Each structure stands twice: as structure tokens, then as C-alpha cells.
Phi, psi and omega in degrees: 000313179298321179296323178294317179298318181294322180294317178296319179298318181295317180295318180296315180298317180297322179298312181294324179296314183292315180293323177297318179296321179297317178296319183296322185264002184287108178218156184225162175249153178221133182225162181198145179244147179227134173280130186225172173245154177298138182093001176287183188237139172247127179238116181239127176222110182233145183289331178199165178106168182268154175238125179235120181242134177228152180261153173212181186267358182277151174272053180219153168248124178248124182243130176232117176265125190242143179062054180263118178287152182303324182295341186252004184301318181286352179268003180255132177235124175234110183206167179237130177232101182064238180265021181241129168258124188245129175235119179230138176218120182243021181285164180234345187263348184268085187293326183259024184292143172206162180236129175244130188227135172244139184203168176294154182292328178274087185207152175258135186240135171229101189242131181218131176230144180291342180184008182264181175276154177231125179231136177235113182257125182110172181268122181261117178264069181185186176278144181226129176229125185227139172214143175214148183289344181183005182268181177275154176235124179232121184225139175277237186266143178232131186273332183241204184298141186220131174222143180210140178215143176219148182290343181185004182269181177271153176236124179234125187226146175275233180268138178232132181267330184263182177301142188229137177223119184230140177209144175217147181288343182188005182263183178269158180230130179226127179228135181288293179212150177228130182270354179233195181285158182217142173236127185225138175213143175218148181284354180177006183260177176280155177232128178229122181227138176285221179284146181238124183278358177222208177284154179231129178234115187229135176216142174217145183280353181187008183252182176274155178235127176230122184228142177281221180275135181247122178270066183157200179282154180226128176236112187235124184224132173220146181279352182191007183251185176273156179231131179229130179226128184269352178170148177203141179259343179253198179294136179243123178236122184228133178221133173217143183281346183194009183253181177272155179236127178234117182237123182236147173055049180261127178252350177263187178285158183232134166233110184232133182221132173221143182280344183200006183252181176271156175236124174240118183233133181239108178267130176266344172199154182274135178276161175282352180260164180287142174240148183213126178240123185227133172220140181276344185207009182239186178265159176237127175237117181244127173249132186215143179300147183296334183266013181293137176260091185217161167250129180242130174240114181251127184230130175235131176282122183242353176061225184288351181270013185302329184270355181292140183295334182276356184299323183300336180289350179288343172237109179248147183207147172282350177255151177280130179291148176281319177218153175231127183236120176235025186284340179247202177275007178245144168264122183236124173240132180246141182230134173242110185257128175053042178089355177086168181178233180294157186265137172233121179250133179237124184223129173222142183276332184211009180256201178238161180235135176229127179248118186253140176270124179278000000 
């Protein structure tokens, strides 16, 4: 009798376990195709989940919604309105939900997720706008204007031809090349950008910044990392709270400031505007063409050692100074090159200065 009761109990328990598991895992997929024209628009807005977009040669948009729980079926909308394909999902129970989309490369994208990753595979010949509450964003090439934002994930981008604006609350940002101007900001990650065909504005709350050649002005700011720039034709402004600054092949004016690092600057020509390099605790190395028409004022704080004979070695130069001043707590050397011209100021509180002739 006891064995029969135990057997019925076992069967009943097994039934509830199996049916419960079936309910728990019951999910479905839903798909739909739309005939479209090149240059149409895709609008995706989902409450959660990943978005994956790929390009193909068909004049169709194919949408597949995956891992959709029964409770959320009515919260999914797949429809076409004129030149717009619309995908909306407002469900809350489909934890593993994602959307996979195939479309022509000549298309405009507006993609938004409440917290998932967003990936675009292939070259998009259109405008692209992406936002996610906290996932990563990965995009290949974009032909027109591009903007992307995430609450805390990383952003990785290939080549972009149009104006670009990227932001993340705390991740890293990597861009191969941009043919127009770009604005980038992150709450704490590293930033790496190749060549920029327009102006570049980059800021991070705590990471390193590495930028290639900028065909225009460059403004680079970090609260604590190193900054590296391979070239700029316009005004260059760089600020870091504690890292090193490396500037190469700059033909415009420079304003560079660091609270504790070294500054290495390579001018390929002197600008008509004033340049200023300042560090509170590092060395300054300036390389400048021999035929530059500039005035250089180099200042090192030497304190009570101002009268020591070796103090003058704290400022070394391939050029002969016009004047040397040790009357205060600063060592100041002034240079007038080739009759003088625009002003370059070099200031360090406790480091050394070296001026090199290119």
C-alpha cells in the first residue's frame, strides 16, 4: 500500500515538474517579409533584447523575432507603413528575446533597445541611429550620418563617411576612420579613432585617447589617461588630469595641459596663433622646424635653486637663447627664431624642457 502511494506521488510530482518545465520553456518565433525599395527606412524599438541587422541583395526586409513568450505575442508589432518597416516589442516576460533582420544595404536605420546589444553586419549606405540602455554596439561601415549611444556598453565602428556622434556611459569606443567631423564621449573608457576627415571632439572621464590624423581642429580631454594624436591641421587642444600627451605632425596651434605627465609635441610648421604647453610635474619636449618664425618662452620653476650654476641645464635647446632670466624662482629662456613671429609658451613646475631643431 505504501509503495502504491509513493508511486502515485512520484508520478504526480513528475507530471507537475514536466508540465512546469514545458510552460517555462514554451517560446515561439515569429517572422515576416516586406517588399521594399532602396533608401527606405527601418525603425526598431524593443523593450529588451538584442538587435542583429545584416545586409543582403534582395529588395526585401526579413524580420524574425526569436524566443517570444506566449504572454508577449500581442506586444510584438511587425508592419509596413509607406517607406517604413516598423518593428516594436513592448513585452516584459521574454527574457531571451532578440530580433534578427536582413535588408538591402541602401537603407536608413533607427534602432533602439531597452538594454540589449545592437549589431549591424555589412555596409549600410544610409543614415544610422542606434541607442541601447546598456548593451554593446557593433557596426561595420556607414555611408551617411551616424549616431550611437549606450548607457554603459562598448561601441565598435568601422568606416564612417558622414558626421558621427558616439556616446557611452562607461565603455570603450573604437572607430576605424571617419571622413567627416566626429564627437565622442565616454564616462570612463578608452577611445581609439583612426583618421578624421573633419574636426574631432573627444572626451573620456578616465581612459586613454588615441587619434590618427585630423583634417581640422582637435579637442581631446580625459580626466586621467594618456593622449596621443598623430596629426592635426587646425587648432589642437588637449587636456588630461594626470597622463602623458604625445602630439605629432601638428601644423596648427597647440594648447596642451597635464597635471602630472610629460608633453611631447612635434610641429611641422608654425601657426600664426599662440601655442601653449603646460605641465605641473612632467617634462616638455618640443620639436620645431629650423626655419620657423616664432618667439619661444620656456619657463621652469626652480625655487630656491635659481642661483645654482646647473639650473640652466633644465632648459636645453638646439637654438641659442636670446635672453636668460634667473632673477626669480623661475628659470626663463627666450628665443627669437628667424626674426620672430607667433608665440609659443612652454611651462613646467618641476620638470625639464628640451627644444629640438627638426
